[in-house]
C-alpha positions in Angstrom: 34.2 -22.7 7.8 31.5 -21.7 6.4 29.2 -24.0 3.0 29.9 -22.8 0.6 26.6 -21.1 -1.9 25.9 -24.6 -3.4 25.5 -26.6 -0.7 24.3 -24.0 0.8 21.4 -24.3 -1.7 21.3 -27.9 -1.8 20.7 -28.0 1.8 17.7 -25.8 1.9 16.0 -27.0 -1.7 16.2 -30.5 -0.2 14.5 -28.9 3.3 12.1 -27.0 1.2 11.3 -30.3 -0.4 10.2 -32.0 3.0 8.3 -29.6 4.3 6.2 -30.0 1.0 7.4 -27.1 -0.9 6.5 -27.8 -5.1 9.2 -25.6 -6.4 11.5 -26.7 -3.7 15.1 -25.4 -6.0 13.4 -21.9 -7.5 12.7 -20.5 -3.7 15.9 -21.4 -2.7 17.1 -19.6 -5.0 15.0 -17.0 -4.7 15.8 -16.5 -1.2 19.0 -16.4 -1.7 19.9 -14.0 -4.8 17.5 -11.8 -1.9 20.3 -11.9 0.4 22.7 -11.7 -1.8 21.5 -8.4 -3.5 22.2 -10.5 -7.0 19.7 -11.5 -10.3 19.2 -15.0 -9.4 21.1 -16.3 -12.8 24.2 -14.9 -11.3 24.3 -17.3 -8.4 25.5 -19.5 -10.8 28.6 -17.3 -12.1 29.9 -18.5 -8.6 29.0 -21.3 -6.5 31.7 -21.9 -4.4 31.2 -18.4 -2.9 30.8 -18.2 1.1 28.6 -16.1 2.0 28.4 -13.5 5.4 27.8 -14.4 8.7 24.9 -12.0 8.2 24.1 -13.4 5.1 23.8 -16.9 6.9 22.0 -15.1 9.2 18.9 -13.7 7.0 19.4 -17.0 4.7 18.0 -19.0 7.8 15.4 -16.5 9.1 13.9 -16.4 5.4 13.5 -20.0 5.3 12.2 -20.8 8.2 9.7 -17.8 7.1 8.6 -20.1 4.4 8.8 -23.0 6.3 6.3 -21.1 8.5 4.0 -21.0 4.9 4.6 -17.2 4.5 4.8 -16.6 1.2 7.3 -16.5 -0.6 6.9 -12.9 -2.1 5.6 -11.0 0.9 9.3 -12.2 2.6 11.2 -11.0 -0.9 9.1 -7.6 -0.8 8.5 -7.9 -4.1 7.4 -9.8 -7.0 6.7 -9.6 -11.0 3.4 -8.6 -13.1 3.2 -7.9 -16.2 6.8 -7.8 -16.8 7.6 -5.0 -14.1 8.5 -4.9 -10.4 5.6 -4.8 -7.7 6.7 -4.0 -4.1 3.8 -6.5 -1.9 3.3 -6.0 2.0 1.0 -8.4 3.6 -1.2 -4.4 3.6 -1.7 -6.6 0.1 -2.7 -9.2 -2.4 -0.1 -11.3 -4.1 -1.6 -10.3 -7.6 -1.6 -13.5 -9.6 -1.4 -14.1 -13.0 -4.9 -14.5 -14.3 -5.5 -10.9 -13.5 -2.7 -9.7 -16.4 -5.6 -11.6 -18.6 -8.0 -9.0 -16.8 -4.7 -6.5 -17.9 -4.7 -6.8 -21.2 -8.1 -7.1 -22.0 -8.4 -3.3 -20.6 -5.2 -2.3 -22.7 -6.9 -3.6 -25.7 -10.2 -1.6 -24.6 -9.1 1.9 -24.5 -5.3 1.2 -26.5 -7.3 3.1 -29.7 -9.3 5.9 -27.3 -7.2 9.6 -27.5 -7.7 10.3 -24.1 -9.1 7.4 -21.5 -10.8 7.5 -18.2 -10.4 4.5 -16.6 -10.9 3.5 -12.3 -9.3 0.5 -11.0 -12.1 0.0 -7.5 -10.5 -1.7 -5.2 -6.6 -2.0 -6.0 -4.4 -3.0 -3.5 -0.9 -2.9 -4.8 -1.6 -0.4 -7.9 -0.6 -3.8 -10.0 -4.0 -3.1 -12.5 -4.2 0.8 -12.0 0.0 1.1 -12.1 0.6 -1.2 -15.2 -2.6 -0.1 -17.1 -0.8 3.5 -16.6 2.9 2.7 -17.7 0.9 1.0 -21.0 -1.1 3.5 -21.9 0.3 6.5 -21.4 -2.5 8.9 -22.9 -4.7 7.4 -20.4 -5.5 8.9 -16.9 -6.4 5.9 -13.7 -8.3 6.7 -10.8 -7.9 4.4 -8.1 -9.3 3.0 -4.9 -9.4 1.3 -2.4 -10.7 1.1 1.8 -6.9 0.4 3.1 -5.0 3.1 3.7 -2.3 0.9 4.0 -2.8 -0.6 0.8 -3.2 3.1 -1.2 0.9 3.4 0.1 1.7 0.1 -1.0 0.4 1.0 -4.7 1.7 4.6 -4.4 5.0 3.5 -4.0 4.6 1.5 -7.0 3.6 3.9 -8.9 6.5 6.3 -7.7 8.7 3.7 -8.2 7.4 2.6 -12.1 7.0 6.4 -12.3 3.3 6.7 -13.4 2.7 8.6 -10.2 1.3 12.3 -11.7 -1.5 10.0 -14.5 -2.9 8.0 -10.8 -5.2 9.6 -8.3 -5.8 7.4 -5.0 -8.7 8.0 -3.5 -9.1 6.4 0.1 -13.0 4.4 -0.4 -15.4 1.8 -0.3 -16.5 0.8 -3.7 -20.6 0.4 -2.2 -19.6 3.7 -0.9 -22.1 6.5 -1.7 -19.6 8.9 -1.5 -17.4 7.8 -3.9 -20.1 7.8 -6.4 -20.2 11.9 -5.2 -16.4 12.2 -6.4 -15.9 11.4 -9.4 -16.2 11.7 -13.3 -17.6 9.2 -16.5 -15.4 6.6 -17.4 -14.3 4.6 -20.2 -13.4 1.3 -18.0 -14.5 0.9 -15.3 -12.3 -2.2 -14.3 -11.8 -4.4 -10.4 -10.4 -6.9 -9.1 -12.7 -7.7 -6.0 -12.7 -9.6 -3.3 -15.0 -12.8 -4.3 -14.2 -15.8 -1.7 -16.2 -16.7 0.6 -15.7 -17.1 4.0 -17.2 -21.2 4.1 -14.4 -21.3 1.4 -11.2 -20.9 3.9 -10.8 -24.4 4.5 -9.7 -25.1 0.5 -7.4 -22.4 0.4 -3.9 -22.7 0.3 -2.2 -22.0 3.6 -0.1 -18.9 2.4 -3.3 -17.9 1.0 -5.6 -17.7 4.0 -3.0 -17.9 6.9 -0.8 -14.8 5.5 -3.2 -13.0 2.4 -5.5 -10.0 4.0 -8.8 -11.6 4.6 -10.8 -7.8 4.0 -8.9 -8.3 0.3 -9.7 -11.9 0.1 -13.1 -12.3 1.8 -17.2 -12.2 1.3 -20.2 -12.2 2.9 -23.7 -14.1 2.4 -23.7 -15.4 -1.8 -20.0 -13.6 -3.1 -21.8 -11.0 -5.0 -22.0 -8.1 -2.5 -19.1 -6.0 -4.8 -20.4 -6.5 -8.0 -23.9 -5.2 -7.2 -21.4 -2.3 -6.0 -19.8 -2.4 -9.1 -23.2 -2.5 -11.2 -24.3 0.2 -9.2 -21.4 2.7 -9.6 -21.4 2.0 -13.4 -24.8 3.0 -13.4 -23.6 6.7 -12.1 -19.8 6.3 -13.3 -20.0 4.5 -16.7 -19.8 6.2 -20.1 -22.2 4.8 -22.6 -20.2 2.7 -24.5 -17.9 1.8 -21.9 -16.3 -1.0 -20.7 -17.1 -2.7 -17.2 -14.5 -5.7 -17.0 -13.7 -7.4 -13.3 -12.2 -10.8 -12.3 -14.6 -13.1 -9.8 -14.7 -16.8 -8.8 -15.6 -19.1 -11.1 -18.1 -20.9 -8.9 -20.1 -17.6 -8.9 -19.6 -16.6 -12.2 -22.7 -17.7 -13.8 -24.5 -15.5 -11.1 -22.2 -12.4 -11.5 -23.0 -13.2 -15.5 -26.9 -13.2 -15.1 -26.0 -9.5 -12.3 -24.8 -8.0 -15.9 -26.8 -9.2 -18.2 -30.4 -7.8 -16.1 -28.7 -5.0 -16.1 -30.6 -2.4 -18.7 -27.0 -0.7 -19.4 -25.4 -3.1 -20.4 -26.0 -4.8 -24.9 -22.8 -7.5 -24.5 -21.5 -9.1 -21.7 -19.2 -12.0 -21.8 -17.5 -13.9 -19.8 -13.4 -14.8 -20.4 -11.5 -17.9 -19.2 -8.5 -18.2 -17.3 -4.6 -20.0 -17.6 -7.1 -23.4 -16.6 -10.3 -22.4 -18.5 -12.1 -21.3 -15.5 -14.2 -19.2 -16.1 -12.3 -15.7 -14.4 -13.0 -12.6 -16.0 -16.2 -11.0 -16.6 -16.0 -7.8 -19.7 -19.2 -6.0 -20.1 -20.1 -2.9 -22.8 -22.7 -0.4 -22.2 -24.8 0.4 -24.2 -23.5 3.2 -27.1 -25.2 6.2 -27.2 -27.2 6.0 -30.6 -28.7 3.2 -28.5 -29.0 5.0 -24.8 -30.9 7.7 -25.9 -33.6 5.4 -27.4 
């Protein structure tokens, strides 16, 4: 006879705890809720529920994948970002809470503009571009990524969250010259580019190191490559008075800040901390029109 749900959850929690998963009970509940196609809170309405054989097999498959350190979000196929559910696959990075701070800042900058134009360089899952489209109904947004598979995920998220008509998706390398001929001036250039050095690989969690897309994680040399590309893009396509808003690795925040402060086009550059108090986001304002013309 099959064990009731409460026993299955207890056993799975124990296995996850022994394997060193920090949120063992919560993850066991998320997997069970996905298998049963119910909300996590509904698990407790019928703790004596008996899973079918097919459901038990699926839960065991999910459990084995998690024990091999596959991220929970890839197993579930979705995650929450800024209060909305986004589809995620191994083609895209899993959205992080820190990036919500980046989005909050862009919303604050663009909220009072009548018809802002924004571009998200390296959109991945589309969590930034789609959230901005949902929160700023007056905005028109361009989202680029070098990966066709990532853009497919981003488009699906835009479709599901009903903002597809206001986002133009462009497959392009943010460092490629061809991108510049394709676009018009923007009020905000936002990006969460690859910023992990290959030498830092061993410091990453196994979930990140072994499962998330390398192309979206790692950068060569000194780690500033994509910030130089963003800066060059801003020189050509950021409107006077517009903003560049970027996420970054805290160990390289000083170098990135120096890079933008050294550019002739910005009159204000600042660094915002993340939830842990580490320098995480750069904000740079281009000279307003009256100053640029001087």
